[in-house]
Phi, psi and omega in degrees: 000332184295315185292332178289313178301314182299320177292330171300308183301314178302317181296315184291325176293327177298311182298318187296325195273335187254342181253351184296326172293326177292335185249001179299331185275343187286153180291131184296150173271354174248092176295117185233147168215152181260125181236128179266131177298329165227124181286357184222065186288158180275157176288141190075006179255177179249132179238145178259137178230139190244146178255092181289112192243121187239100188288142175296164183302127178089350183250156186222139164263180192242150175287169174307320163256109182287355186093217185282350186206164175103166173225146181276150184298135178261115187258136173234117185261144165245100190230168183298168179295135178092349186262136184234151176250141182263185185285140176301136170261114187266141173286161185300122182278182171249167173256143178210122179255122179234120173063033186074004177255137182274126177235141184255110193224179167235113165261356179240169178306141180211165182210092168296144187242131174245130174264124180258136179264111182280136182289148181281157175089000176287136179290151171292150181091357177294130178267138188240091185283135180243133186221137180219130172260125186247130175241123188213173179249129174235139187224158159253185173291347184247317192230164177223143185227130171279139176227158171228152175215147171243129185238138184228154171201158176233137179255156182223120178300129193205210185269011182079015194285156179228127174292139184307316188286336182282321175310307186302322189286324175285332173291331178290311188288333180284328185295338180272353180277132179301140178267133188299144176259115183301329175280135187283143171264155176236146175232149183225143176260137185240191178309144169065030182073017180281138183246129178232124180237126176253131192235131172298132186198126181304136179293337178267000187277150177288148180214117178233132177047054178302142177195136178258112188255124181286138179288343180214157176297163170092348181273305184235137177287113187308317189280340190291138177299158179229134173245123186246127181234151168267134175233071179080229174280029176221156166250145182236114182254124179252113180218197176243152185168169183210065179292134180280335178199201180300141182221157184259151186206164172245124178261122174274131177241008190177169166299124178054035173236138174193165178244139178264121189249157165230117185262133169241155175309135181180192177285126185224120180303135178081012171272142178228134181226055176060230188288338182313313171303324180295316177303310174311312184293323176296321180299305179299322175299319169303312177301318180294319177302304183300325176296320182295315185296320168296333181305334185289339178256004171298135180308331182276352187247342180301320181300322177284336174294329176304328180297328180268350181295323177293317184288321177302312185296323181293327181285357180268003176293148169284151175161167176298138180069002178308320177301314186286326173303313182295312178298311176308317181289323179302308191288335182283321178301308184305316186296321175297312184302311185293320172313308183294312184306316181293320184294309180301316181284329167300321183285327177298307183295321181293315180286335168298321179295330180278359174102003165287135179268064176264165176217202177296137187061029174305324187290332185280005175268004172248126193289338181290328178281335171289319171305315172299314176304319179301309181310306184295327174296314178301316180306307180294329184291323183286323178292310181298327172291348176097000189292327178200168179239125177236109181297330183224125005278156191273057185277310197277069173078012171279158193275191180089158180299315181304319175289328176291319175294313184302314179300316177303320178296314183292326179293310185298328181294310181291332186283354183297329183300335187273152174216093179279186175299141177081324185295317185296318179294319187290323176286326172298322176289330187295330181295339187249001180268157174304148195300330176289323174290321183300316180295321174299327178286325179292325181289328180292328175287336171291319183292322180295313182304322183271351195291326181294323172287334167305307182295317176295331177291329179251355174248103182300324181307310179293328182284333177291341185273355177288149180290148186291149167303144177179191181296335180300340179299320179290336178283317182296320183308315185278340177286326180289344179289344178298309180290339176291308179303319173292329169298316177300322174281335172291324177293325182295311182296320172301325174296320177295323175295327178266331182230015173074178178307320173299318175295314173301317180297319173298319181295322177288329179286322177297323179296321185288320180297319176295321177296322180290321186291316180301315179296320179304305185301327181288321179293324183294311184293326173293344173267002183085009180265167178272178178311307182072226186282354178303319172305316181294319174304314180303313179292331183284324179294318188287328182292344170302343177297329176292340178274356183270103191255166185269157171209168184297135174298152187299146180288149185279138181304144186294325184295344183281341187131180172275148175299139176296132162208151179299323165307305185289335178290317183289331175291321176295322186292325179299325188285348184081016186276144169291146182230129173248112182245124180231148182238116194233175172200156186292338186267357179268106181291326183286335172298311189290328176297313178298326177298308180294316186282343185215307182307311187266018177273146188305316183302319180295308173296331168293317180298324181283321176303325180291322196254011181045049182280119177278139178243127185235141188235123179249112183272109177255022175309312187267012184064035177313117183292334173305305183294330174297322180276344172286324175289326169295330179291346183254028172057038175233141176263005180186186181265158004276155180223119181242121177235142171239115177260111178289148176299123181090340182291134178291326173233152184283153169275116184273123186272158176296154182276011160239122183253159170221157183309307184310315182301321186281322182297319169308330189288334185270354180278000000 
């Protein structure tokens, strides 16, 4: 097909260059006129001109990318000094297959629109003659003829007035021009030249005769069939092609309606590429291990790591069986971490297979789960404070395989609000891999999170560096209760944000009941008695989770920026404004650290105000599926996500997940 296309183009080029002079005097098969939106534009303004084109019956003109055959129109402008012409905006074309060749054509009236920039400082009444020479190819289904036309009009500098009938005509013509899509599309290549393109598109938006037109040759094979399917708030186009990098295209969404998109390499659900996914899985696994390792120093994980510190110090003591006990605890801790990561990963994959747009930390979008964590955090804080001792469950620093496994499971579960470096991209890739590979990536995250304790358990030299057990441990134990109390306060605040004052009240009451029950239970066990009615109190405190309902999340402060929407993003980009879009959640502690330490700093706001940087805030606290799919489109499985759209840039710059004020101030320069 490629050789045939090249031969056709060579033949057409020969006809175009040799026959054009002979046919220049013939009556054109495309009737054209040059129409200015305003015949009296202001000095220093931009005025639009349309090339109103009407094909003769049975004839067609060509789009800017003609497809397998044909040539686009060539425009040569002759303008007054200082006046410039922009790139033509072409309306959505039609498809026409002739002898197996796909053509992108216009068989009905159409009108490309060009913006002319009028020089500043011109006096009213200055005449501006405008001339454009068009050389183009016009065809029927049997023959093609090259033609030329010269179109002229004259503008006079004035008040910018527009006649009503002209305004109506331009409104009609502009409706056929593809609108820019502010959100990026992604593409992935599979076996045998299969190309899948994922395009953001609301699930409830109308769609008729969808088709993806490549803006230039080399990205999509024009004659290849296209299959378009909906995937929630996205469209997935499957066809054939071999784009070498990002490419532009037009998505037809209805008669004479389209969206101008920019597609970059990325994740596309359902794409498989032979050994390609295996390589992607290995890269994602390595990224997940590294991300999990870094997660150990993130602020949302440190309070849980403090629980294990006492047990690690105790395991460093010499004694019979100490070596074996250290290894058993290390393996048990790793098993708890990996088990929870696998369980959460499996739940995410299952829910997504059912159509939900969930991501990492999805369970923290439910206030009932926040209540459970609040009760648990208060119980651990009281334990570390020395109020009671509870042998079962063995969370708060006690030894043994059971306690190590439980501590690892708890650390992994509470670590889910965080998304550190390397981790976001790895988990985003996991969502589009085959499920065995995806689960391996989630297991890699758990392995990275458990790696420090695994090394301490199996490397005696590291373990010998830990302090010797002694009376100091009781004092450290109470110091380590502080971050756990802070965690409990943060969970109470989060519960109030998600479920209101009533929900927070229920949560605090449940935590107090649980603390009282554990205190009574500890006293009874020290006396050799059973738990008795203490277990009933614990169950009653946790049953309060059923009383916590949902309510709308609190409105974002105006100082933080406007609420994010793809429509607002598109409008700001059309205006040419730089845009900083960030995605956060109340339960994401690393998000809140970045906001307080960098985003909300006065110096950053002043720099953005000077350079008119628009700020859009995507609040994912309640798991909004629309935001979830947008986050996923940027190869992320959760928050935080920080994007900067420079004026005129086709794709955003994805910023690191740890921000500094200097980094953000530099964006506005």
